[in-house]
C-alpha positions in Angstrom: -20.9 2.5 -7.9 -18.0 4.8 -7.1 -18.8 8.5 -7.0 -16.1 11.2 -6.6 -17.6 14.6 -6.0 -15.6 17.9 -5.9 -12.2 16.4 -5.1 -9.8 19.3 -4.4 -6.4 18.9 -2.9 -5.0 21.4 -0.4 -3.1 24.1 -2.4 0.5 24.7 -1.6 2.0 28.1 -1.2 1.8 30.1 -4.4 0.8 27.0 -6.3 -2.6 25.9 -7.6 -4.1 22.7 -6.2 -2.9 19.5 -7.9 -6.6 18.3 -8.1 -9.2 21.0 -8.6 -13.0 20.2 -8.3 -12.8 16.8 -9.9 -16.1 15.0 -10.2 -16.8 11.7 -12.0 -18.4 8.2 -11.6 -17.2 4.7 -12.1 -20.3 2.4 -12.7 -20.4 -1.2 -11.4 -19.9 -4.0 -13.9 -17.3 -2.0 -15.9 -13.7 -0.9 -16.0 -13.1 2.8 -15.8 -9.7 4.3 -16.7 -8.5 7.6 -15.2 -6.3 9.0 -17.9 -3.8 11.8 -17.6 -0.2 12.7 -18.4 2.4 12.5 -15.6 1.8 15.2 -13.1 -1.9 15.6 -14.0 -3.1 14.6 -10.5 -4.1 11.0 -11.0 -2.4 9.6 -7.9 -3.4 12.6 -5.8 -7.0 12.1 -6.9 -6.9 8.5 -5.7 -5.3 9.5 -2.4 -8.1 12.0 -1.9 -10.7 9.4 -2.6 -9.1 7.0 0.0 -8.8 9.8 2.6 -5.0 9.4 2.6 -4.5 13.1 1.8 -6.2 16.2 3.2 -8.4 18.1 0.9 -12.0 18.9 0.0 -14.6 16.7 -1.6 -16.1 13.3 -0.8 -16.1 9.9 -2.5 -18.9 7.4 -2.1 -18.3 3.7 -2.4 -21.8 2.3 -3.0 -23.3 5.2 -1.1 -20.9 5.4 1.8 -17.6 7.4 2.3 -14.6 5.3 3.3 -14.6 6.3 7.0 -18.2 5.2 7.3 -17.4 1.6 6.1 -17.0 -0.8 8.9 -14.7 -3.2 7.0 -12.8 -1.1 4.3 -10.8 -4.1 3.1 -14.1 -5.9 2.2 -15.4 -3.0 0.2 -12.4 -1.4 -1.4 -9.2 -3.1 -2.7 -6.4 -0.7 -3.2 -3.0 -0.9 -4.9 -0.9 2.3 -5.0 2.4 1.6 -6.7 4.5 -1.5 -5.8 3.6 -3.9 -3.0 4.3 -2.0 0.2 5.8 -5.1 2.0 9.0 -5.6 3.8 11.5 -7.0 1.3 12.6 -9.8 3.7 9.0 -11.0 4.1 7.8 -13.9 2.0 4.9 -13.6 -0.4 2.8 -16.0 1.6 3.8 -14.3 4.9 2.7 -10.9 3.5 -0.7 -12.2 2.5 -1.3 -14.0 5.8 -0.4 -10.9 7.7 -3.0 -9.0 5.6 -5.5 -11.8 6.2 -5.2 -11.3 9.9 -5.8 -7.6 9.5 -8.8 -8.1 7.2 -10.3 -10.8 9.4 -10.3 -13.5 6.8 -9.0 -17.1 7.1 -5.3 -17.6 6.6 -6.1 -20.2 3.9 -7.3 -17.3 1.7 -3.6 -16.5 1.1 -2.9 -19.8 -0.6 -6.1 -19.4 -2.7 -5.0 -16.0 -3.9 -1.5 -17.2 -4.7 -3.0 -19.9 -6.8 -5.2 -17.4 -8.6 -2.4 -15.0 -9.5 -0.1 -17.7 -10.6 2.4 -17.5 -7.6 1.6 -20.8 -6.0 5.1 -22.1 -6.4 6.7 -18.8 -5.2 4.9 -18.4 -1.9 8.2 -18.8 0.1 10.1 -16.3 -2.1 10.9 -13.0 -0.5 9.2 -9.9 -1.8 12.5 -8.1 -2.4 13.5 -10.8 -5.0 10.3 -10.7 -7.0 10.3 -9.3 -10.5 8.0 -6.4 -11.5 5.4 -8.7 -13.0 5.5 -11.0 -9.9 5.3 -8.0 -7.6 2.2 -6.7 -9.4 0.6 -10.2 -9.2 1.3 -10.2 -5.5 -0.2 -6.7 -5.3 -3.4 -7.9 -6.9 -3.6 -10.9 -4.6 -3.4 -8.5 -1.6 -6.1 -6.3 -3.2 -8.5 -9.3 -3.6 -7.9 -10.7 -0.1 -11.1 -9.3 1.4 -13.2 -10.1 -1.6 -13.9 -6.3 -2.3 -16.5 -4.9 -4.5 -14.4 -1.9 -5.8 -10.8 -2.1 -7.0 -8.8 1.2 -7.1 -5.4 0.7 -8.8 -2.7 3.3 -9.6 -0.8 2.6 -12.8 -1.2 -1.2 -12.5 0.6 -2.0 -15.8 3.5 0.3 -15.3 6.7 -1.5 -16.2 5.0 -4.7 -17.2 5.5 -6.7 -20.4 2.7 -7.0 -23.0 1.9 -10.5 -21.8 1.7 -9.4 -18.1 -0.5 -6.4 -19.2 -2.9 -8.8 -21.0 -3.1 -11.0 -17.9 -3.8 -8.1 -15.6 -6.5 -6.5 -17.8 -8.1 -9.9 -18.1 -8.3 -10.3 -14.3 -9.7 -6.8 -13.9 -12.3 -7.4 -16.6 -13.3 -10.7 -15.0 -13.9 -8.8 -11.7 -16.0 -6.3 -13.5 -18.0 -9.1 -15.2 -18.9 -10.3 -11.7 -20.6 -7.0 -11.0 -17.6 -5.3 -9.4 -16.3 -1.7 -10.0 -12.8 -1.2 -11.3 -11.0 2.2 -11.4 -7.4 2.4 -12.6 -5.1 5.2 -13.7 -3.0 5.2 -16.8 -1.0 7.6 -18.9 -1.4 5.7 -22.1 -4.5 6.6 -24.1 -4.2 3.5 -26.3 -4.2 1.3 -23.3 -7.3 3.0 -22.0 -9.0 2.4 -25.3 -8.0 -1.3 -25.2 -8.8 -2.1 -21.6 -11.6 0.2 -20.3 -15.3 0.7 -20.8 -15.2 4.3 -19.8 -12.4 6.8 -19.9 -12.2 9.8 -17.6 -9.6 12.3 -18.9 -8.0 14.8 -16.5 -5.5 17.6 -17.3 -3.8 19.7 -14.6 -6.1 18.3 -12.0 -9.4 19.2 -13.8 -11.9 17.0 -15.6 -11.5 17.2 -19.4 -13.8 14.5 -20.6 -15.9 11.6 -19.3 -16.6 9.3 -22.2 -17.6 5.8 -23.3 -14.6 4.1 -24.9 -16.2 4.3 -28.3 -16.5 8.1 -28.1 -13.0 8.3 -26.6 -11.5 6.4 -29.5 -13.2 8.5 -32.1 -12.3 11.9 -30.5 -8.9 11.2 -29.0 -7.0 8.6 -31.1 -5.9 9.3 -34.6 -4.4 6.8 -37.1 -1.0 7.9 -38.5 1.9 6.7 -40.5 5.2 6.6 -38.5 8.2 7.3 -40.7 11.9 7.3 -39.9 14.3 8.7 -42.6 17.6 10.5 -42.6 16.0 13.1 -45.0 13.0 13.9 -42.8 12.7 17.6 -43.9 12.8 16.7 -47.6 10.2 13.9 -47.2 7.9 16.2 -45.3 8.1 18.8 -48.0 7.4 16.2 -50.7 4.4 14.7 -48.9 2.9 18.1 -48.2 3.4 19.3 -51.8 1.8 16.1 -53.3 -1.1 16.4 -50.8 -1.8 20.0 -51.8 -1.6 19.0 -55.5 -4.1 16.2 -55.0 -6.3 18.4 -52.7 -6.1 15.9 -49.8 -6.0 16.8 -46.1 -2.7 15.5 -44.9 -0.8 16.7 -41.8 2.9 16.1 -41.4 4.4 16.5 -37.9 8.2 16.5 -37.4 9.1 14.4 -34.3 12.4 14.3 -32.6 15.4 13.4 -34.7 14.6 11.7 -38.0 11.0 10.8 -37.2 7.8 12.0 -39.0 4.2 11.5 -38.2 1.9 11.7 -41.2 -1.9 12.0 -40.5 -4.5 11.5 -43.2 -2.4 9.3 -45.4 -1.3 5.7 -45.7 1.9 3.6 -45.8 1.4 3.0 -49.5 1.1 6.7 -50.4 4.0 7.8 -48.2 6.2 4.9 -49.5 5.4 5.7 -53.1 6.2 9.3 -52.6 9.6 8.5 -51.0 10.4 6.0 -53.8 9.6 8.5 -56.6 11.9 11.2 -55.1 14.7 8.8 -54.0 14.2 9.3 -50.2 15.6 6.3 -48.2 13.2 5.0 -45.5 14.3 3.2 -42.3 10.9 2.8 -40.8 7.3 2.9 -42.3 4.5 1.7 -40.1 0.8 2.3 -39.3 0.3 3.5 -35.7 -2.3 5.1 -33.6 -1.4 8.6 -32.5 -2.7 10.6 -29.5 -4.5 13.8 -30.3 -4.1 15.1 -26.7 -6.8 15.9 -24.2 -9.9 17.0 -26.0 -12.6 18.7 -23.9 -15.9 17.2 -24.7 -19.2 17.0 -22.7 -19.7 13.8 -20.8 -22.0 11.7 -23.0 -24.9 9.7 -21.7 -24.8 5.9 -21.6 -26.2 4.9 -24.9 -26.3 2.0 -27.3 -22.9 2.9 -28.7 -21.2 2.1 -25.5 -19.6 -1.4 -25.9 -17.9 -3.1 -23.1 -14.8 -5.0 -23.9 -11.1 -4.6 -24.6 -10.5 -2.9 -27.9 -7.5 -2.0 -30.0 -7.7 0.9 -32.5 -5.7 -0.3 -35.5 -7.1 1.4 -38.6 -9.8 3.7 -40.0 -13.0 2.7 -41.6 -14.5 4.2 -44.7 -15.8 7.3 -42.9 -12.6 7.9 -41.0 -14.0 6.3 -37.8 -11.5 4.1 -36.0 -12.1 0.4 -36.4 -11.7 -1.9 -33.5 -10.1 -5.3 -34.3 -10.7 -8.5 -32.4 -9.1 -8.8 -28.9 -9.4 -11.6 -26.4 -11.2 -10.8 -23.2 -12.6 -13.1 -20.5 -16.3 -14.2 -20.8 -17.9 -15.5 -17.7 -21.3 -17.2 -17.4 -23.9 -16.4 -14.8 -22.4 -18.8 -12.3 -18.9 -17.3 -12.6 -17.6 -19.9 -15.1 -17.1 -19.6 -18.8 -20.0 -19.4 -21.3 -20.6 -22.7 -22.9 -19.0 -22.9 -26.3 -16.7 -20.0 -25.7 -13.6 -22.2 -25.7 -12.8 -21.4 -22.0 -13.1 -23.2 -18.8 -9.5 -24.1 -18.5 -7.1 -23.3 -15.7 -5.4 -20.0 -15.2 -3.7 -18.9 -18.4 -6.3 -20.4 -20.7 -8.3 -17.9 -22.8 -12.1 -18.1 -22.9 -13.3 -16.2 -25.9 -12.6 -13.6 -28.6 -14.8 -10.5 -29.0 -15.1 -9.3 -32.6 -16.6 -5.8 -33.1 -18.1 -5.2 -36.5 -17.9 -1.4 -37.3 -20.5 -1.6 -40.0 -23.1 -2.2 -37.3 -26.3 -4.0 -37.0 -29.8 -2.5 -36.8 -29.9 1.2 -36.2 -26.2 1.4 -36.9 -25.2 0.1 -33.5 -21.9 -1.8 -33.6 -22.3 -5.6 -33.3 -20.0 -7.8 -31.2 -19.8 -11.5 -31.6 -18.2 -14.1 -29.4 -15.9 -16.7 -31.0 -13.7 -19.4 -29.4 -10.3 -18.1 -28.6 -7.1 -19.9 -29.4 -5.0 -21.2 -26.6 -2.2 -18.7 -27.2 -4.2 -15.5 -27.4 -4.0 -14.2 -23.8 -3.8 -15.5 -20.3 -7.0 -15.3 -18.3 -7.1 -16.0 -14.5 -10.2 -17.1 -12.7 -11.3 -15.0 -9.7 -10.9 -16.4 -6.2 -14.0 -17.9 -4.6 -16.1 -15.5 -2.4 -15.7 -15.6 1.3 -18.7 -17.4 2.8 -18.1 -17.0 6.5 -16.5 -13.8 7.8 -15.2 -13.6 11.4 -16.7 -10.9 13.6 -14.6 -7.9 14.4 -12.7 -8.3 17.7 -9.5 -7.3 19.5 -7.7 -10.5 18.3 -7.6 -9.3 14.7 -5.1 -6.5 15.2 -3.2 -8.6 17.7 -2.8 -11.5 15.2 -1.7 -9.0 12.6 0.9 -7.5 14.8 2.3 -10.9 15.8 2.6 -11.9 12.1 4.2 -8.6 11.3 6.7 -8.9 14.1 7.8 -12.5 13.5 7.2 -12.6 9.7 10.8 -11.4 9.2 14.0 -12.4 10.9 14.8 -8.9 12.3 13.1 -9.4 15.6 14.6 -12.8 16.1 18.1 -11.6 15.2 17.8 -8.6 17.6 16.7 -10.9 20.5 19.5 -13.4 19.9 22.2 -10.7 19.5 21.1 -8.8 22.6 21.2 -11.9 24.8 24.7 -12.7 23.6 25.9 -9.1 24.2 24.2 -9.0 27.6 25.9 -12.3 28.7 29.4 -11.2 27.6 29.0 -7.8 29.1 27.8 -9.3 32.4 30.8 -11.6 32.6 33.2 -8.7 31.8 31.7 -6.5 34.5 31.9 -9.3 37.1 35.6 -9.7 36.6 36.5 -6.5 38.6 34.1 -7.2 41.4 33.0 -3.6 41.8 29.7 -3.9 40.0 26.6 -4.5 42.2 24.8 -7.8 41.6 21.5 -6.2 40.3 23.6 -4.4 37.6 25.4 -7.6 36.8 22.2 -9.5 36.2 21.0 -6.9 33.7 24.5 -6.1 32.3 24.3 -2.3 33.0 27.6 -0.6 33.3 27.9 3.0 34.3 29.2 3.9 30.8 26.0 2.9 29.0 22.8 5.0 29.3 20.6 1.8 29.2 21.1 -2.0 29.6 21.3 -3.8 26.3 18.0 -5.6 26.9 16.1 -2.3 27.6 17.6 -0.7 24.5 16.7 -3.7 22.4 13.1 -3.4 23.7 13.0 0.2 22.7 14.4 -0.6 19.2 11.8 -3.3 18.6 9.1 -0.8 19.7 10.5 1.8 17.3 10.5 -0.8 14.5 6.9 -1.7 15.2 5.6 1.7 14.0 8.6 2.6 11.9 8.1 -0.3 9.6 4.4 0.5 9.2 5.3 3.9 7.7 8.3 2.6 5.7 6.3 -0.4 4.3 2.6 0.8 4.7 0.8 -2.4 4.0 -2.4 -1.1 5.7 -2.3 2.6 4.9 -3.6 2.3 1.3 -6.7 0.3 1.9 -7.6 0.9 5.5 -7.0 4.5 6.4 -3.9 6.1 7.9 -2.0 3.9 10.4 -1.9 6.1 13.5 -5.7 6.6 13.6 -6.4 2.9 14.2 -7.0 2.5 17.9 -7.1 -1.2 17.8 -3.8 -1.4 16.1 -2.2 0.9 18.6 -3.5 -1.2 21.5 -2.2 -4.3 19.8 1.2 -2.8 19.3 1.4 -1.6 22.9 0.4 -5.1 24.1 2.8 -7.0 21.8 5.7 -4.7 22.5 5.2 -4.9 26.3 5.0 -8.7 26.0 8.2 -8.9 24.0 10.0 -6.4 26.4 9.0 -8.5 29.4 10.2 -11.7 27.7 13.5 -10.1 26.8 13.9 -8.8 30.3 13.4 -12.2 31.9 15.6 -14.0 29.3 18.4 -11.5 29.7 18.4 -12.0 33.5 18.4 -15.8 33.2 21.1 -15.9 30.5 23.3 -13.5 32.5 22.9 -15.5 35.7 23.7 -18.7 33.8 26.8 -17.1 32.2 28.0 -15.8 35.6 27.4 -19.2 37.2 29.3 -21.0 34.3 32.3 -18.7 34.4 32.7 -17.8 38.1 30.8 -20.5 39.9 27.6 -20.6 42.0 28.8 -18.3 44.9 28.4 -15.1 42.8 24.8 -15.4 41.8 22.4 -15.1 44.8 18.9 -13.7 45.3 19.4 -10.0 45.9 17.7 -8.1 48.7 14.4 -6.4 47.7 14.1 -8.8 44.7 10.4 -8.0 44.1 11.0 -4.3 43.9 14.1 -4.8 41.7 12.1 -7.1 39.4 9.3 -4.5 39.1 11.8 -1.7 38.4 13.5 -3.8 35.7 10.2 -4.8 34.1 9.0 -1.2 34.2 12.2 0.0 32.6 12.0 -2.5 29.8 8.3 -1.9 29.0 8.7 1.9 29.3 11.6 1.8 26.8 9.5 -0.3 24.4 6.6 2.1 24.6 8.8 5.2 24.3 10.3 3.8 21.1 6.9 2.8 19.7 5.2 6.2 20.5 8.2 8.2 19.3 8.2 6.4 15.9 4.4 6.8 15.7 4.6 10.5 16.3 7.4 11.3 13.9 6.8 8.3 11.6 10.5 7.3 11.6 12.3 4.4 13.3 15.2 6.7 14.1 12.9 9.1 15.9 11.7 6.2 18.1 15.3 5.2 19.0 16.1 8.8 19.7 13.1 9.0 22.1 14.4 5.9 23.9 17.9 7.4 24.4 16.6 10.8 25.3 15.2 9.4 28.6 18.5 8.5 30.3 20.6 11.1 28.5 18.4 14.2 28.8 15.4 13.6 31.0 17.0 11.7 33.9 19.6 14.5 34.6 16.9 17.0 34.5 14.8 15.1 37.0 17.8 14.5 39.2 18.4 18.3 39.2 14.8 18.9 40.2 14.9 16.3 43.0 18.2 17.5 44.4 18.2 18.3 48.1 16.5 16.8 51.1 12.7 16.1 50.9 10.6 17.9 53.5 7.3 16.3 52.5 6.3 12.6 52.7 3.8 10.6 50.7 3.1 8.2 53.6 -0.6 7.4 53.8 -1.2 8.0 50.1 -3.3 4.8 49.6 -5.6 5.9 52.4 -6.1 9.3 50.9 -6.9 7.8 47.5 -9.5 5.6 49.1 -11.1 8.6 50.7 -12.0 9.9 47.2 -14.8 7.4 47.2 -14.5 6.1 43.6 -11.3 4.1 44.3 -11.9 1.2 46.7 -9.6 -1.8 47.2 -8.7 -4.1 50.0 -6.3 -2.8 52.6 -3.8 -5.5 51.7 -3.3 -3.7 48.3 -1.9 -0.6 50.1 1.6 -2.2 50.3 1.7 -2.9 46.5 0.5 0.6 45.7 3.3 2.1 47.8 5.8 -0.2 46.1 4.7 1.0 42.7 4.8 4.6 43.8 8.4 4.2 45.1 9.5 2.7 41.8 8.0 5.5 39.8 9.4 8.1 42.3 13.0 7.0 41.4 14.8 9.4 39.0 14.7 6.9 36.1 11.1 5.9 36.7 10.0 9.5 37.0 11.9 10.5 33.9 10.4 7.6 32.0 6.9 8.3 33.2 7.3 12.0 32.2 8.6 11.1 28.8 5.7 8.6 28.1 3.2 11.2 29.2 4.6 13.7 26.7 4.7 11.1 23.9 1.1 10.0 24.6 -0.1 13.6 24.4 1.8 14.2 21.2 0.5 11.1 19.7 -3.1 12.0 20.6 -2.6 15.5 19.2 -1.0 14.5 15.9 -2.7 11.3 15.1 -6.0 10.6 17.0 -7.5 14.0 16.6 -8.9 13.1 13.2 -11.3 10.3 12.3 -10.2 7.6 14.7 -11.3 4.0 13.9 -10.8 0.6 15.4 
């Protein structure tokens, strides 16, 4: 059961709220359509339900709000728009990355690819997928955690009729297993065909909450669509003959040469046009939309019939008649009902539901199940449930971050390019003989604010959070990215590890390049090698963290890169200005004074290492980097973690 109570978006200046006091329910075992015109607030309502947008109101998923659910991906599956994945990542890589975040086995990705019909396209990049394939991949990501509730925003937008039939069949199969399905749509006829209940909103407010049978009767109207170059003349003829026959006929002039005739038939309109010599270019029966009609929410009665329906014509009393449409039928064990004609692989229909408008006892419409032909509609079986779920732990976000980093070639290309640039730059600097050996080993000329390896570490750190906001794979279903403490710790750990690896590789590659070009006499172990190594490692890790936190605060990769460059360009000169002049105080004996506090106790042999770390940090670059990181951490806590933080 999904219950949305009092959803109200934060109003903008001089504008009413997009969603205003919206309350409705989506019962389990059925498909609920949230219907509204573009701009009516459908997407905003979903974002309020998922706590992705600030506002008032609460949404309960089986009695619990989203922030109270320990494993959101296992309770709610969300698809807002297209698949929010990096275009260079493969379909299989995208699903395996999400498997790591949801704590499900990586083999689940291959199972879902088979279910949605993308088994042969697992190695294809997301950016090359068509709209239908992209939507299939989105449904696979939604079903990864075996959720009970599906929340989808315009899932059939831009799809072909065949793809729409497949998607609605999968949603109905999920509902038949007892799940809850809520999807938005702007097409009332699609809502009547595919949903069990229709919630209509207009300008952010609830208009009607109806069973699909009541919705079809009150909202959809059969009409005759006419296209003629003499539209005005035909409208006058049809209206005049209707008045003469005392029939209730409404003629509505559409754009151009189109007419919509309500209360008549193709035969009557065609005969009238023939008698008066009016040429016709189109004459067809259609189902028109009467617009949002405010009606009280009906109770669930015997007239509510679950199934996909299509309003095609009117019965004797003017009530819309629903023709037969193929929908999936599943037995108690999840398979097809015996004798329904189903049970085949994905793409094989299971049954046809036929609704008799004449009704059975007490006038209730009767639905029968007939075997469906093989060409009616494609039905996909649901993936098997997850039997064993791993416990929550720190390795889950760590595995996710590693798959995110190395799932595309960007990180590998940056690493390889930086090592080549660093080696070439080191060889060029050594030619003049004026550059000190420590600067040669890290390829740091005076003209550059940072060595290439340190800048690359900051760039990778900025991409770590920048890609999360550019391609928010986790934001839709699992809460906003910055509030996930476990993900932040994983990103800090991985970025530090990559920065250290890049620092070591750059020194080794530069040393080997110098040895290869100039011989072995140039490269020696410099004095104070441990202190220099600690300074180099601290600079690399500090740049990586500055880029990561900068991108996390401002939600842009460019902002993270700017935070990295601001350290040597802006903060270091400021620190040098503050430290100018001779020092009259000394920090000698600092470890002993720290030990006197009583809560810090360590062996006396550690005092030397503590002083070494303090001397490294006390350098202008180290002090500037420490100051910048402190400011970024405070800004991150203030802007991101002050809300509902979660692991």
